[in-house]
Jmol script that loads the backbone (N, CA, C; Angstrom):
load data "model"
ATOM      1  N   PHE A   1      90.983  86.978  86.530  1.00  0.00           N
ATOM      2  CA  PHE A   1      89.766  87.733  86.744  1.00  0.00           C
ATOM      3  C   PHE A   1      90.072  89.205  87.029  1.00  0.00           C
ATOM      4  N   LYS A   2      91.067  89.462  87.855  1.00  0.00           N
ATOM      5  CA  LYS A   2      91.430  90.842  88.215  1.00  0.00           C
ATOM      6  C   LYS A   2      92.513  91.413  87.303  1.00  0.00           C
ATOM      7  N   ASN A   3      92.992  90.600  86.353  1.00  0.00           N
ATOM      8  CA  ASN A   3      94.034  91.025  85.424  1.00  0.00           C
ATOM      9  C   ASN A   3      95.291  91.501  86.148  1.00  0.00           C
ATOM     10  N   ARG A   4      95.712  90.722  87.133  1.00  0.00           N
ATOM     11  CA  ARG A   4      96.908  91.048  87.921  1.00  0.00           C
ATOM     12  C   ARG A   4      98.030  90.067  87.594  1.00  0.00           C
ATOM     13  N   THR A   5      99.250  90.489  87.839  1.00  0.00           N
ATOM     14  CA  THR A   5     100.353  89.537  87.768  1.00  0.00           C
ATOM     15  C   THR A   5     100.189  88.572  88.932  1.00  0.00           C
ATOM     16  N   ILE A   6     100.685  87.372  88.776  1.00  0.00           N
ATOM     17  CA  ILE A   6     100.554  86.412  89.870  1.00  0.00           C
ATOM     18  C   ILE A   6     101.584  86.704  90.965  1.00  0.00           C
ATOM     19  N   TYR A   7     102.776  87.147  90.559  1.00  0.00           N
ATOM     20  CA  TYR A   7     103.823  87.357  91.547  1.00  0.00           C
ATOM     21  C   TYR A   7     104.842  88.347  91.024  1.00  0.00           C
ATOM     22  N   ASN A   8     105.291  89.219  91.910  1.00  0.00           N
ATOM     23  CA  ASN A   8     106.370  90.143  91.612  1.00  0.00           C
ATOM     24  C   ASN A   8     107.133  90.343  92.913  1.00  0.00           C
ATOM     25  N   PRO A   9     108.322  89.740  93.031  1.00  0.00           N
ATOM     26  CA  PRO A   9     109.063  89.828  94.289  1.00  0.00           C
ATOM     27  C   PRO A   9     109.430  91.255  94.693  1.00  0.00           C
ATOM     28  N   ALA A  10     109.376  92.192  93.769  1.00  0.00           N
ATOM     29  CA  ALA A  10     109.690  93.591  94.093  1.00  0.00           C
ATOM     30  C   ALA A  10     108.524  94.289  94.800  1.00  0.00           C
ATOM     31  N   ILE A  11     107.330  93.699  94.710  1.00  0.00           N
ATOM     32  CA  ILE A  11     106.158  94.295  95.355  1.00  0.00           C
ATOM     33  C   ILE A  11     105.819  93.483  96.596  1.00  0.00           C
ATOM     34  N   ARG A  12     106.168  94.026  97.738  1.00  0.00           N
ATOM     35  CA  ARG A  12     105.969  93.339  99.016  1.00  0.00           C
ATOM     36  C   ARG A  12     104.513  93.453  99.456  1.00  0.00           C
ATOM     37  N   PRO A  13     104.002  92.434 100.171  1.00  0.00           N
ATOM     38  CA  PRO A  13     102.649  92.541 100.722  1.00  0.00           C
ATOM     39  C   PRO A  13     102.540  93.724 101.673  1.00  0.00           C
ATOM     40  N   ASN A  14     101.408  94.376 101.648  1.00  0.00           N
ATOM     41  CA  ASN A  14     101.139  95.521 102.526  1.00  0.00           C
ATOM     42  C   ASN A  14     100.173  95.044 103.604  1.00  0.00           C
ATOM     43  N   LEU A  15     100.668  94.896 104.808  1.00  0.00           N
ATOM     44  CA  LEU A  15      99.854  94.359 105.896  1.00  0.00           C
ATOM     45  C   LEU A  15      99.149  95.433 106.718  1.00  0.00           C
ATOM     46  N   SER A  16      99.257  96.660 106.302  1.00  0.00           N
ATOM     47  CA  SER A  16      98.628  97.737 107.080  1.00  0.00           C
ATOM     48  C   SER A  16      97.693  98.600 106.230  1.00  0.00           C
ATOM     49  N   MET A  17      97.018  97.976 105.282  1.00  0.00           N
ATOM     50  CA  MET A  17      96.098  98.716 104.420  1.00  0.00           C
ATOM     51  C   MET A  17      94.751  98.925 105.096  1.00  0.00           C
ATOM     52  N   SER A  18      94.123 100.016 104.763  1.00  0.00           N
ATOM     53  CA  SER A  18      92.739 100.225 105.173  1.00  0.00           C
ATOM     54  C   SER A  18      91.852  99.361 104.271  1.00  0.00           C
ATOM     55  N   LYS A  19      90.589  99.231 104.627  1.00  0.00           N
ATOM     56  CA  LYS A  19      89.657  98.455 103.811  1.00  0.00           C
ATOM     57  C   LYS A  19      89.580  99.029 102.396  1.00  0.00           C
ATOM     58  N   GLU A  20      89.550 100.344 102.296  1.00  0.00           N
ATOM     59  CA  GLU A  20      89.467 100.995 100.997  1.00  0.00           C
ATOM     60  C   GLU A  20      90.729 100.751 100.171  1.00  0.00           C
ATOM     61  N   GLU A  21      91.890 100.837 100.802  1.00  0.00           N
ATOM     62  CA  GLU A  21      93.151 100.581 100.106  1.00  0.00           C
ATOM     63  C   GLU A  21      93.206  99.126  99.627  1.00  0.00           C
ATOM     64  N   TYR A  22      92.751  98.215 100.478  1.00  0.00           N
ATOM     65  CA  TYR A  22      92.763  96.800 100.126  1.00  0.00           C
ATOM     66  C   TYR A  22      91.887  96.545  98.894  1.00  0.00           C
ATOM     67  N   LYS A  23      90.698  97.105  98.906  1.00  0.00           N
ATOM     68  CA  LYS A  23      89.775  96.897  97.783  1.00  0.00           C
ATOM     69  C   LYS A  23      90.300  97.515  96.488  1.00  0.00           C
ATOM     70  N   ALA A  24      91.059  98.588  96.583  1.00  0.00           N
ATOM     71  CA  ALA A  24      91.592  99.266  95.399  1.00  0.00           C
ATOM     72  C   ALA A  24      92.964  98.732  94.969  1.00  0.00           C
ATOM     73  N   SER A  25      93.503  97.817  95.730  1.00  0.00           N
ATOM     74  CA  SER A  25      94.849  97.316  95.468  1.00  0.00           C
ATOM     75  C   SER A  25      94.955  96.610  94.120  1.00  0.00           C
ATOM     76  N   THR A  26      96.082  96.808  93.476  1.00  0.00           N
ATOM     77  CA  THR A  26      96.377  96.100  92.228  1.00  0.00           C
ATOM     78  C   THR A  26      97.626  95.231  92.408  1.00  0.00           C
ATOM     79  N   ALA A  27      97.930  94.908  93.645  1.00  0.00           N
ATOM     80  CA  ALA A  27      99.110  94.095  93.957  1.00  0.00           C
ATOM     81  C   ALA A  27      98.973  92.694  93.356  1.00  0.00           C
ATOM     82  N   PRO A  28     100.093  92.014  93.172  1.00  0.00           N
ATOM     83  CA  PRO A  28     100.053  90.658  92.619  1.00  0.00           C
ATOM     84  C   PRO A  28      99.194  89.701  93.464  1.00  0.00           C
ATOM     85  N   SER A  29      98.707  88.679  92.824  1.00  0.00           N
ATOM     86  CA  SER A  29      97.812  87.719  93.479  1.00  0.00           C
ATOM     87  C   SER A  29      98.449  87.030  94.684  1.00  0.00           C
ATOM     88  N   ILE A  30      99.717  86.708  94.625  1.00  0.00           N
ATOM     89  CA  ILE A  30     100.374  86.038  95.753  1.00  0.00           C
ATOM     90  C   ILE A  30     100.334  86.928  96.997  1.00  0.00           C
ATOM     91  N   ASN A  31     100.375  88.226  96.831  1.00  0.00           N
ATOM     92  CA  ASN A  31     100.296  89.129  97.983  1.00  0.00           C
ATOM     93  C   ASN A  31      98.985  88.933  98.750  1.00  0.00           C
ATOM     94  N   HIS A  32      97.932  88.581  98.031  1.00  0.00           N
ATOM     95  CA  HIS A  32      96.620  88.379  98.653  1.00  0.00           C
ATOM     96  C   HIS A  32      96.681  87.288  99.727  1.00  0.00           C
ATOM     97  N   PHE A  33      97.537  86.295  99.538  1.00  0.00           N
ATOM     98  CA  PHE A  33      97.695  85.252 100.557  1.00  0.00           C
ATOM     99  C   PHE A  33      98.119  85.877 101.892  1.00  0.00           C
ATOM    100  N   TYR A  34      99.065  86.796 101.827  1.00  0.00           N
ATOM    101  CA  TYR A  34      99.620  87.398 103.039  1.00  0.00           C
ATOM    102  C   TYR A  34      98.751  88.519 103.593  1.00  0.00           C
ATOM    103  N   GLU A  35      98.108  89.239 102.695  1.00  0.00           N
ATOM    104  CA  GLU A  35      97.290  90.385 103.106  1.00  0.00           C
ATOM    105  C   GLU A  35      95.929  89.969 103.648  1.00  0.00           C
ATOM    106  N   LYS A  36      95.468  88.755 103.306  1.00  0.00           N
ATOM    107  CA  LYS A  36      94.154  88.328 103.784  1.00  0.00           C
ATOM    108  C   LYS A  36      94.059  86.838 104.092  1.00  0.00           C
ATOM    109  N   LEU A  37      94.312  85.992 103.097  1.00  0.00           N
ATOM    110  CA  LEU A  37      93.996  84.570 103.226  1.00  0.00           C
ATOM    111  C   LEU A  37      94.684  83.873 104.394  1.00  0.00           C
ATOM    112  N   LEU A  38      95.976  84.124 104.593  1.00  0.00           N
ATOM    113  CA  LEU A  38      96.691  83.467 105.687  1.00  0.00           C
ATOM    114  C   LEU A  38      96.325  84.028 107.064  1.00  0.00           C
ATOM    115  N   LEU A  39      95.578  85.108 107.089  1.00  0.00           N
ATOM    116  CA  LEU A  39      95.142  85.699 108.356  1.00  0.00           C
ATOM    117  C   LEU A  39      93.800  85.146 108.826  1.00  0.00           C
ATOM    118  N   LEU A  40      93.086  84.483 107.944  1.00  0.00           N
ATOM    119  CA  LEU A  40      91.730  84.027 108.265  1.00  0.00           C
ATOM    120  C   LEU A  40      91.686  82.965 109.353  1.00  0.00           C
ATOM    121  N   LYS A  41      92.670  82.098 109.396  1.00  0.00           N
ATOM    122  CA  LYS A  41      92.697  80.993 110.369  1.00  0.00           C
ATOM    123  C   LYS A  41      92.500  81.491 111.794  1.00  0.00           C
ATOM    124  N   ASP A  42      93.109  82.573 112.124  1.00  0.00           N
ATOM    125  CA  ASP A  42      93.047  83.089 113.497  1.00  0.00           C
ATOM    126  C   ASP A  42      91.799  83.925 113.767  1.00  0.00           C
ATOM    127  N   ARG A  43      90.939  84.044 112.782  1.00  0.00           N
ATOM    128  CA  ARG A  43      89.724  84.842 112.950  1.00  0.00           C
ATOM    129  C   ARG A  43      88.455  84.001 113.036  1.00  0.00           C
ATOM    130  N   MET A  44      88.617  82.684 113.022  1.00  0.00           N
ATOM    131  CA  MET A  44      87.457  81.803 113.099  1.00  0.00           C
ATOM    132  C   MET A  44      86.949  81.714 114.539  1.00  0.00           C
ATOM    133  N   ASN A  45      85.656  81.554 114.686  1.00  0.00           N
ATOM    134  CA  ASN A  45      85.049  81.555 116.016  1.00  0.00           C
ATOM    135  C   ASN A  45      84.582  80.190 116.505  1.00  0.00           C
ATOM    136  N   THR A  46      84.168  79.323 115.605  1.00  0.00           N
ATOM    137  CA  THR A  46      83.641  78.029 116.023  1.00  0.00           C
ATOM    138  C   THR A  46      84.713  76.951 115.900  1.00  0.00           C
ATOM    139  N   LYS A  47      84.527  75.867 116.608  1.00  0.00           N
ATOM    140  CA  LYS A  47      85.464  74.748 116.560  1.00  0.00           C
ATOM    141  C   LYS A  47      85.559  74.196 115.138  1.00  0.00           C
ATOM    142  N   THR A  48      84.414  74.042 114.492  1.00  0.00           N
ATOM    143  CA  THR A  48      84.394  73.531 113.121  1.00  0.00           C
ATOM    144  C   THR A  48      85.078  74.501 112.164  1.00  0.00           C
ATOM    145  N   GLY A  49      84.773  75.792 112.313  1.00  0.00           N
ATOM    146  CA  GLY A  49      85.404  76.803 111.466  1.00  0.00           C
ATOM    147  C   GLY A  49      86.910  76.811 111.631  1.00  0.00           C
ATOM    148  N   LYS A  50      87.373  76.675 112.871  1.00  0.00           N
ATOM    149  CA  LYS A  50      88.815  76.656 113.138  1.00  0.00           C
ATOM    150  C   LYS A  50      89.474  75.446 112.494  1.00  0.00           C
ATOM    151  N   LYS A  51      88.812  74.296 112.578  1.00  0.00           N
ATOM    152  CA  LYS A  51      89.370  73.072 111.999  1.00  0.00           C
ATOM    153  C   LYS A  51      89.475  73.195 110.479  1.00  0.00           C
ATOM    154  N   ILE A  52      88.417  73.647 109.845  1.00  0.00           N
ATOM    155  CA  ILE A  52      88.437  73.826 108.389  1.00  0.00           C
ATOM    156  C   ILE A  52      89.505  74.844 107.990  1.00  0.00           C
ATOM    157  N   ALA A  53      89.574  75.940 108.722  1.00  0.00           N
ATOM    158  CA  ALA A  53      90.548  76.992 108.414  1.00  0.00           C
ATOM    159  C   ALA A  53      91.980  76.491 108.569  1.00  0.00           C
ATOM    160  N   GLU A  54      92.240  75.674 109.583  1.00  0.00           N
ATOM    161  CA  GLU A  54      93.590  75.132 109.771  1.00  0.00           C
ATOM    162  C   GLU A  54      93.987  74.245 108.592  1.00  0.00           C
ATOM    163  N   GLU A  55      93.046  73.418 108.120  1.00  0.00           N
ATOM    164  CA  GLU A  55      93.326  72.557 106.972  1.00  0.00           C
ATOM    165  C   GLU A  55      93.602  73.395 105.725  1.00  0.00           C
ATOM    166  N   ARG A  56      92.816  74.409 105.507  1.00  0.00           N
ATOM    167  CA  ARG A  56      93.008  75.266 104.328  1.00  0.00           C
ATOM    168  C   ARG A  56      94.295  76.083 104.444  1.00  0.00           C
ATOM    169  N   HIS A  57      94.604  76.519 105.644  1.00  0.00           N
ATOM    170  CA  HIS A  57      95.835  77.271 105.887  1.00  0.00           C
ATOM    171  C   HIS A  57      97.047  76.402 105.519  1.00  0.00           C
ATOM    172  N   PHE A  58      97.029  75.161 105.987  1.00  0.00           N
ATOM    173  CA  PHE A  58      98.116  74.232 105.671  1.00  0.00           C
ATOM    174  C   PHE A  58      98.236  74.038 104.168  1.00  0.00           C
ATOM    175  N   PHE A  59      97.114  73.877 103.486  1.00  0.00           N
ATOM    176  CA  PHE A  59      97.107  73.723 102.020  1.00  0.00           C
ATOM    177  C   PHE A  59      97.734  74.942 101.355  1.00  0.00           C
ATOM    178  N   MET A  60      97.362  76.131 101.792  1.00  0.00           N
ATOM    179  CA  MET A  60      97.910  77.356 101.195  1.00  0.00           C
ATOM    180  C   MET A  60      99.410  77.458 101.431  1.00  0.00           C
ATOM    181  N   GLU A  61      99.873  77.066 102.631  1.00  0.00           N
ATOM    182  CA  GLU A  61     101.312  77.089 102.908  1.00  0.00           C
ATOM    183  C   GLU A  61     102.053  76.138 101.974  1.00  0.00           C
ATOM    184  N   GLN A  62     101.468  74.967 101.738  1.00  0.00           N
ATOM    185  CA  GLN A  62     102.086  74.012 100.814  1.00  0.00           C
ATOM    186  C   GLN A  62     102.106  74.576  99.388  1.00  0.00           C
ATOM    187  N   PHE A  63     101.018  75.192  98.984  1.00  0.00           N
ATOM    188  CA  PHE A  63     100.959  75.808  97.658  1.00  0.00           C
ATOM    189  C   PHE A  63     102.052  76.858  97.508  1.00  0.00           C
ATOM    190  N   LEU A  64     102.180  77.741  98.499  1.00  0.00           N
ATOM    191  CA  LEU A  64     103.184  78.799  98.416  1.00  0.00           C
ATOM    192  C   LEU A  64     104.594  78.231  98.384  1.00  0.00           C
ATOM    193  N   ASP A  65     104.838  77.210  99.186  1.00  0.00           N
ATOM    194  CA  ASP A  65     106.156  76.574  99.187  1.00  0.00           C
ATOM    195  C   ASP A  65     106.471  76.021  97.797  1.00  0.00           C
ATOM    196  N   GLN A  66     105.525  75.317  97.201  1.00  0.00           N
ATOM    197  CA  GLN A  66     105.707  74.769  95.861  1.00  0.00           C
ATOM    198  C   GLN A  66     105.868  75.887  94.823  1.00  0.00           C
ATOM    199  N   PHE A  67     105.051  76.918  94.935  1.00  0.00           N
ATOM    200  CA  PHE A  67     105.126  78.038  93.995  1.00  0.00           C
ATOM    201  C   PHE A  67     106.516  78.674  94.016  1.00  0.00           C
ATOM    202  N   TYR A  68     107.038  78.978  95.209  1.00  0.00           N
ATOM    203  CA  TYR A  68     108.346  79.626  95.305  1.00  0.00           C
ATOM    204  C   TYR A  68     109.460  78.720  94.780  1.00  0.00           C
ATOM    205  N   LYS A  69     109.351  77.423  95.028  1.00  0.00           N
ATOM    206  CA  LYS A  69     110.353  76.489  94.498  1.00  0.00           C
ATOM    207  C   LYS A  69     110.350  76.512  92.972  1.00  0.00           C
ATOM    208  N   GLU A  70     109.165  76.489  92.405  1.00  0.00           N
ATOM    209  CA  GLU A  70     109.072  76.536  90.942  1.00  0.00           C
ATOM    210  C   GLU A  70     109.540  77.880  90.399  1.00  0.00           C
ATOM    211  N   TRP A  71     109.212  78.946  91.107  1.00  0.00           N
ATOM    212  CA  TRP A  71     109.637  80.277  90.689  1.00  0.00           C
ATOM    213  C   TRP A  71     111.152  80.367  90.628  1.00  0.00           C
ATOM    214  N   GLU A  72     111.795  79.736  91.589  1.00  0.00           N
ATOM    215  CA  GLU A  72     113.259  79.754  91.658  1.00  0.00           C
ATOM    216  C   GLU A  72     113.895  78.657  90.799  1.00  0.00           C
ATOM    217  N   GLY A  73     113.070  77.877  90.091  1.00  0.00           N
ATOM    218  CA  GLY A  73     113.580  76.845  89.215  1.00  0.00           C
ATOM    219  C   GLY A  73     114.063  75.604  89.932  1.00  0.00           C
ATOM    220  N   GLU A  74     113.578  75.395  91.142  1.00  0.00           N
ATOM    221  CA  GLU A  74     114.019  74.242  91.920  1.00  0.00           C
ATOM    222  C   GLU A  74     113.263  72.962  91.566  1.00  0.00           C
ATOM    223  N   ARG A  75     112.162  73.096  90.859  1.00  0.00           N
ATOM    224  CA  ARG A  75     111.390  71.905  90.464  1.00  0.00           C
ATOM    225  C   ARG A  75     110.954  72.029  89.037  1.00  0.00           C
TER     226      ARG A  75
END
end "model"
wireframe off; spacefill off
backbone 0.3
color backbone group
């Protein structure tokens, strides 16, 4: 959708972007996990929201683990 590469190990996630920089970013899709998605779990306010976020966080961690293994040719 955004016409981005999925991953480029030479482009590190930027964890200190402003909102404007984040919206204008053309970084690889995997960086989005670190720049936003993996941070959401700790920003939930309700018990239900926290539970759902923890489950999704775990899923994303598993996805990333599998992705990196495949990237390195381990699977």
